[in-house]
C-alpha positions as CSV (number, residue, x, y, z in Angstrom):
1,X,-82.2,10.3,127.6
2,X,-79.2,12.5,126.8
3,X,-79.3,15.9,128.3
4,X,-79.0,17.5,124.8
5,X,-82.4,16.2,123.9
6,X,-84.0,18.2,126.7
7,X,-82.0,21.4,126.1
8,X,-84.3,24.2,125.0
9,X,-83.4,26.6,122.1
10,X,-83.2,30.2,123.2
11,X,-84.7,32.9,120.9
12,X,-82.0,35.6,121.4
13,X,-83.3,38.4,119.1
14,X,-85.8,39.3,116.4
15,X,-84.8,41.3,113.4
16,X,-86.8,42.7,110.5
17,X,-86.1,44.2,107.0
18,X,-88.9,45.8,105.1
19,X,-89.7,47.3,101.8
20,X,-93.0,48.4,100.1
21,X,-94.2,44.9,99.2
22,X,-92.2,42.5,101.4
23,X,-91.1,42.2,105.0
24,X,-88.6,39.6,106.4
25,X,-88.6,38.8,110.1
26,X,-85.7,36.7,111.4
27,X,-85.6,34.9,114.7
28,X,-82.1,34.3,115.9
29,X,-81.7,31.1,118.1
30,X,-78.8,29.6,119.9
31,X,-79.8,26.0,118.8
32,X,-82.1,24.4,116.2
33,X,-85.8,24.5,116.8
34,X,-88.6,22.9,114.8
35,X,-91.3,25.4,113.9
36,X,-94.9,25.5,112.7
37,X,-96.6,28.5,111.1
38,X,-100.2,29.3,110.2
39,X,-102.6,32.2,109.8
40,X,-105.8,33.3,111.4
41,X,-108.5,35.8,110.4
42,X,-110.9,38.3,112.1
43,X,-108.6,39.8,113.1
44,X,-105.7,38.9,110.8
45,X,-102.8,37.2,112.6
46,X,-99.8,35.0,112.0
47,X,-99.0,32.3,114.5
48,X,-95.5,30.8,114.9
49,X,-95.0,27.8,117.2
50,X,-91.4,27.0,118.1
51,X,-91.0,23.5,119.7
52,X,-88.9,23.1,122.7
53,X,-87.9,26.8,122.7
54,X,-88.0,29.7,125.1
55,X,-87.6,33.5,124.8
56,X,-84.7,35.6,126.0
57,X,-85.9,38.6,128.1
58,X,-86.8,41.5,125.9
59,X,-86.1,39.6,122.6
60,X,-89.5,40.0,121.1
61,X,-90.8,43.5,120.8
62,X,-92.5,45.1,117.8
63,X,-89.8,45.6,115.2
64,X,-89.4,49.2,114.1
65,X,-89.7,48.3,110.4
66,X,-92.1,45.4,110.2
67,X,-94.5,46.2,107.4
68,X,-98.0,45.2,108.3
69,X,-97.1,43.9,111.7
70,X,-98.6,46.2,114.4
71,X,-97.8,44.1,117.5
72,X,-96.0,40.9,118.5
73,X,-97.2,38.8,121.4
74,X,-95.6,35.7,122.9
75,X,-96.2,33.1,125.5
76,X,-95.0,29.6,126.5
77,X,-97.1,26.8,125.0
78,X,-96.8,23.0,125.3
79,X,-93.2,23.1,126.3
80,X,-92.3,25.5,123.6
81,X,-93.0,29.1,122.5
82,X,-95.9,30.6,120.6
83,X,-95.5,34.0,118.9
84,X,-98.5,35.8,117.5
85,X,-98.1,38.7,115.0
86,X,-101.1,41.0,114.9
87,X,-101.5,42.5,111.4
88,X,-103.1,45.7,110.2
89,X,-103.7,44.1,106.7
90,X,-103.7,40.7,105.2
91,X,-100.3,39.3,104.2
92,X,-99.2,36.1,102.4
93,X,-96.5,34.5,104.6
94,X,-94.0,31.7,104.1
95,X,-91.4,30.4,106.6
96,X,-88.3,28.3,106.6
97,X,-85.3,27.4,108.8
98,X,-81.6,28.2,108.3
99,X,-78.6,26.4,109.6
100,X,-75.6,28.3,111.0
101,X,-73.6,30.2,108.4
102,X,-70.7,32.6,108.8
103,X,-71.3,34.6,112.0
104,X,-75.0,33.7,112.1
105,X,-76.4,30.9,114.2
106,X,-79.7,29.0,113.8
107,X,-82.5,31.1,112.4
108,X,-86.3,30.8,111.6
109,X,-87.3,33.2,108.9
110,X,-90.8,34.6,108.0
111,X,-91.4,36.3,104.7
112,X,-94.5,38.5,104.5
113,X,-95.7,39.6,101.1
114,X,-98.1,42.6,101.3
115,X,-99.4,45.6,99.3
116,X,-97.5,48.9,99.5
117,X,-100.3,50.4,101.6
118,X,-100.2,47.7,104.2
119,X,-97.8,49.4,106.6
120,X,-99.2,50.5,109.9
121,X,-100.0,54.1,110.4
122,X,-96.8,55.7,111.9
123,X,-96.6,58.3,114.6
124,X,-97.5,61.6,112.9
125,X,-94.5,63.3,111.4
126,X,-94.4,67.1,111.7
127,X,-94.6,68.7,108.3
128,X,-91.6,70.8,107.4
129,X,-92.5,74.3,106.3
130,X,-88.8,75.1,105.4
131,X,-85.4,73.6,105.6
132,X,-84.8,72.7,109.2
133,X,-82.2,70.8,111.2
134,X,-84.3,68.6,113.6
135,X,-82.9,67.5,117.0
136,X,-84.6,64.7,118.9
137,X,-84.3,65.2,122.6
138,X,-84.8,62.1,124.7
139,X,-85.5,62.6,128.4
140,X,-84.5,59.3,129.9
141,X,-86.7,57.1,132.0
142,X,-90.2,58.3,132.9
143,X,-93.5,56.9,134.3
144,X,-93.0,53.7,136.1
145,X,-89.2,54.0,135.7
146,X,-87.9,56.9,137.9
147,X,-84.2,56.3,137.0
148,X,-81.7,57.1,139.7
149,X,-82.8,58.7,142.9
150,X,-80.5,61.1,144.9
151,X,-80.1,61.1,148.6
152,X,-82.4,64.1,148.8
153,X,-85.2,62.3,146.8
154,X,-84.5,63.9,143.5
155,X,-85.6,61.6,140.7
156,X,-83.6,61.4,137.5
157,X,-86.7,61.3,135.3
158,X,-87.9,64.7,136.6
159,X,-84.7,66.7,136.2
160,X,-83.8,65.3,132.8
161,X,-87.3,66.2,131.5
162,X,-87.0,69.7,132.9
163,X,-83.7,70.2,131.1
164,X,-85.1,68.6,127.9
165,X,-87.9,71.1,127.8
166,X,-85.6,74.0,128.4
167,X,-83.3,72.8,125.7
168,X,-86.2,72.4,123.3
169,X,-87.3,76.0,123.9
170,X,-83.8,77.2,123.1
171,X,-83.5,75.2,120.0
172,X,-86.9,76.3,118.7
173,X,-85.9,79.9,119.3
174,X,-83.0,79.5,116.7
175,X,-84.1,80.1,113.2
176,X,-83.3,76.9,111.2
177,X,-83.4,74.5,114.2
178,X,-86.3,72.5,115.5
179,X,-86.6,70.3,118.5
180,X,-88.7,67.2,118.9
181,X,-89.3,65.9,122.5
182,X,-89.4,62.1,122.6
183,X,-91.4,62.4,125.8
184,X,-92.9,65.6,127.0
185,X,-94.5,64.3,130.2
186,X,-94.1,61.7,133.0
187,X,-94.7,58.4,131.1
188,X,-92.7,55.4,130.2
189,X,-91.4,54.7,126.6
190,X,-89.4,51.6,125.7
191,X,-85.9,52.1,124.4
192,X,-86.7,51.0,120.8
193,X,-89.7,53.2,120.6
194,X,-87.6,56.3,121.5
195,X,-85.4,55.8,118.5
196,X,-88.3,55.0,116.3
197,X,-90.0,58.3,117.2
198,X,-86.8,60.2,116.3
199,X,-86.7,58.5,112.9
200,X,-90.4,59.3,112.3
201,X,-89.8,62.9,113.1
202,X,-86.9,63.0,110.5
203,X,-84.4,63.9,113.2
204,X,-80.8,64.5,112.2
205,X,-79.4,64.3,115.7
206,X,-80.5,62.3,118.7
207,X,-79.6,63.4,122.2
208,X,-80.6,61.2,125.2
209,X,-80.4,63.1,128.6
210,X,-79.7,61.3,131.9
211,X,-78.5,62.1,135.4
212,X,-77.3,58.8,136.7
213,X,-75.8,57.6,139.9
214,X,-72.6,55.9,140.7
215,X,-71.5,53.9,143.7
216,X,-68.9,56.5,144.7
217,X,-70.7,59.7,145.9
218,X,-67.6,61.8,145.1
219,X,-67.9,61.2,141.3
220,X,-69.2,64.4,139.7
221,X,-69.4,66.2,136.4
222,X,-71.0,65.8,133.0
223,X,-70.1,62.9,130.7
224,X,-70.9,62.4,127.0
225,X,-71.3,58.8,125.6
226,X,-71.5,57.4,122.1
227,X,-72.2,53.8,121.0
228,X,-69.4,51.3,121.3
229,X,-69.1,48.4,118.9
230,X,-66.8,46.6,121.2
231,X,-66.4,47.1,125.0
232,X,-67.1,50.1,127.1
233,X,-64.3,52.6,127.4
234,X,-64.5,52.7,131.2
235,X,-65.9,50.7,134.1
236,X,-68.4,53.5,134.7
237,X,-69.5,53.2,131.1
238,X,-70.1,49.5,131.4
239,X,-72.1,49.9,134.6
240,X,-74.2,52.7,133.2
241,X,-74.9,50.8,130.0
242,X,-76.0,47.7,131.9
243,X,-78.3,49.8,134.0
244,X,-79.9,51.7,131.2
245,X,-80.4,48.9,128.7
246,X,-83.6,46.9,128.9
247,X,-83.8,46.0,125.2
248,X,-81.4,45.5,122.3
249,X,-82.0,46.4,118.7
250,X,-80.2,48.6,116.1
251,X,-82.1,50.8,113.7
252,X,-83.7,49.3,110.7
253,X,-82.6,49.6,107.0
254,X,-84.0,48.0,103.9
255,X,-81.9,45.0,103.2
256,X,-84.5,42.7,101.6
257,X,-82.3,41.9,98.6
258,X,-79.3,40.9,100.6
259,X,-78.4,37.6,102.1
260,X,-77.9,37.3,105.8
261,X,-74.1,37.6,105.8
262,X,-74.0,40.6,103.4
263,X,-76.8,42.3,105.3
264,X,-74.8,41.9,108.5
265,X,-71.7,43.5,106.9
266,X,-73.7,46.5,105.6
267,X,-75.3,47.1,108.9
268,X,-71.9,47.1,110.6
269,X,-70.5,49.5,108.1
270,X,-73.5,51.8,108.4
271,X,-73.2,51.8,112.2
272,X,-69.5,52.6,111.9
273,X,-70.3,55.8,109.9
274,X,-72.9,56.8,112.4
275,X,-70.4,56.3,115.3
276,X,-67.9,58.5,113.6
277,X,-70.4,61.3,113.2
278,X,-71.6,60.8,116.8
279,X,-68.0,61.2,118.0
280,X,-67.8,64.5,116.3
281,X,-70.9,66.0,117.9
282,X,-70.1,64.4,121.3
283,X,-66.7,66.1,121.4
284,X,-68.2,69.5,120.6
285,X,-71.0,69.2,123.2
286,X,-68.6,67.9,125.8
287,X,-66.5,71.0,125.2
288,X,-69.5,73.3,125.7
289,X,-70.5,71.5,128.9
290,X,-67.0,72.0,130.3
291,X,-67.8,75.7,130.1
292,X,-70.9,75.2,132.3
293,X,-69.3,73.1,135.0
294,X,-67.2,70.0,135.8
295,X,-66.8,67.2,133.2
296,X,-66.0,63.7,134.2
297,X,-63.0,61.9,132.6
298,X,-60.7,63.1,129.9
299,X,-62.6,62.2,126.7
300,X,-65.9,61.2,125.2
301,X,-66.9,57.8,126.6
302,X,-68.1,54.7,124.7
303,X,-70.6,52.1,125.9
304,X,-73.3,49.8,124.6
305,X,-76.4,51.9,125.3
306,X,-79.4,50.4,123.5
307,X,-81.0,53.8,123.0
308,X,-78.0,54.9,120.8
309,X,-78.3,51.9,118.4
310,X,-79.6,53.7,115.4
311,X,-78.3,53.6,111.8
312,X,-80.0,56.8,110.7
313,X,-78.5,59.6,112.6
314,X,-75.6,60.6,115.0
315,X,-76.6,59.8,118.5
316,X,-75.2,60.7,121.9
317,X,-76.1,60.1,125.5
318,X,-75.3,62.9,128.0
319,X,-75.0,62.4,131.7
320,X,-75.8,65.9,132.9
321,X,-74.4,65.3,136.4
322,X,-74.5,62.7,139.1
323,X,-77.5,62.6,141.4
324,X,-75.4,60.4,143.7
325,X,-73.2,63.5,144.4
326,X,-75.0,65.6,147.0
327,X,-73.7,68.9,145.6
328,X,-74.7,68.0,142.0
329,X,-78.1,66.8,143.2
330,X,-78.8,70.2,144.6
331,X,-77.6,71.9,141.4
332,X,-79.7,69.6,139.2
333,X,-82.8,70.8,141.1
334,X,-81.9,74.4,140.5
335,X,-83.7,76.2,137.7
336,X,-80.6,78.3,137.1
337,X,-78.3,75.3,136.6
338,X,-80.9,73.6,134.4
339,X,-80.8,76.8,132.2
340,X,-77.0,76.7,132.1
341,X,-77.0,73.0,131.0
342,X,-79.6,73.7,128.3
343,X,-77.6,76.7,127.0
344,X,-74.4,74.6,126.9
345,X,-76.1,71.9,125.0
346,X,-77.6,74.4,122.5
347,X,-74.2,75.9,121.8
348,X,-72.8,72.5,121.2
349,X,-75.6,71.7,118.8
350,X,-75.1,75.0,116.9
351,X,-71.4,74.4,116.6
352,X,-72.0,70.9,115.3
353,X,-74.5,72.0,112.7
354,X,-72.2,74.8,111.6
355,X,-69.2,72.4,111.2
356,X,-71.2,69.8,109.4
357,X,-72.9,72.2,107.0
358,X,-71.4,75.7,107.0
359,X,-74.0,76.8,104.4
360,X,-76.9,75.9,106.6
361,X,-78.8,79.0,107.6
362,X,-79.3,79.4,111.3
363,X,-80.2,82.5,113.3
364,X,-76.9,84.3,114.2
365,X,-77.5,83.8,118.0
366,X,-76.3,87.3,118.8
367,X,-77.9,90.7,119.3
368,X,-76.1,94.1,119.3
369,X,-77.8,96.4,121.9
370,X,-79.3,99.5,120.3
371,X,-80.5,102.6,122.0
372,X,-83.9,102.0,123.6
373,X,-83.5,98.2,123.8
374,X,-84.7,96.5,126.9
375,X,-84.2,92.9,128.1
376,X,-87.9,92.2,127.8
377,X,-88.0,93.5,124.2
378,X,-85.0,91.4,123.2
379,X,-86.3,88.3,125.0
380,X,-89.7,88.7,123.1
381,X,-87.9,89.2,119.8
382,X,-85.9,86.0,120.1
383,X,-88.5,84.0,122.0
384,X,-86.3,83.3,125.0
385,X,-86.9,84.1,128.7
386,X,-85.4,87.2,130.4
387,X,-83.7,84.9,132.9
388,X,-82.1,82.9,130.1
389,X,-80.7,86.1,128.6
390,X,-79.3,87.2,131.9
391,X,-77.7,83.8,132.6
392,X,-76.2,83.5,129.1
393,X,-74.6,86.9,129.3
394,X,-73.8,87.2,133.0
395,X,-76.2,90.2,133.5
396,X,-77.1,90.8,137.1
397,X,-79.7,93.5,136.5
398,X,-81.7,95.1,133.7
399,X,-79.0,97.6,132.7
400,X,-77.8,97.4,129.1
401,X,-74.9,99.1,127.4
402,X,-75.5,100.4,123.8
403,X,-73.2,98.5,121.5
404,X,-72.8,95.4,123.6
405,X,-73.2,92.1,121.8
406,X,-75.5,89.7,123.7
407,X,-75.5,85.9,123.1
408,X,-79.0,84.6,122.4
409,X,-79.4,81.2,124.2
């Protein structure tokens, strides 16, 4: 028989658009595939069989905005692919196939009709007691994924978590700012889940921290990346993005009333706006990191990092330093250097917030020394450590001069 008869269709991605009473899930394929859909009860499930099809690696994960769908499972079956949708509530479902149109290829579409209270219970969202600017801090890797490992045994997942916690403490010490740690311990979180947690926390800025390696041990310095809609802006950006990405999905928006082509255009436009905002904060933070130590390259870099693919907020990825460089590996293990990095990141965040909304009320970040002040009293007042005060102001001992203006990290 002709080879084309035996060619399997590949499920390249799964997308979803959801509103209160309807969810659409779209399977993108590189070729036509006949499908069969049915439902099961106790527990409630939807089963989709795709004949003569297989799954691309990482294509099917729980969509971030999938209404009553709590989990998606898949497995090969009878020469094809079976996908099972676990539901948290009953849903009426219909399915159909779409031929290629515009820039879209073959698709199988599921439409789920459900009640407004059918959505799964989300990760708890902290209640805002006052107007705050929320920063989501994503410490890269974790758990089974150590990230890069330096020659001295330093693991990327450990140093970035340490800096993330220090940064969160500094952010929370500034009146008007609040930090949300995407992970606060040594455990693994998938890339898509990281962005979802930031959205659930109402974050207005997403910062992913890394300390990657490169094949040239001489490479050093911090780098700041934003999402690229086209190619990476450097060979390093391309390599780093390939290493970091284990999944691919952009943030979700409600596009239930748009056809496929219009929805695609809207998503591209929304992403362009987010990229523009991300470039602004990236340039500011890169400038602050240059005050702390070396920076790599001349400009903000761009690459296709999956963890930056969100439509809802400006998002940047910071390479704090390179573990592959022996000198920088030693510095990354230093508490003092971690404090300096956290301080530089905080100052960049403060500048970004002030530039975007000059009327937004933040703590002034400064303290004028009065007679009788001590470092411990000032540290307690602003909820920072004495060491952080010393490092932020170049103080070698506990002596203070009346009238001196101290920067509060």
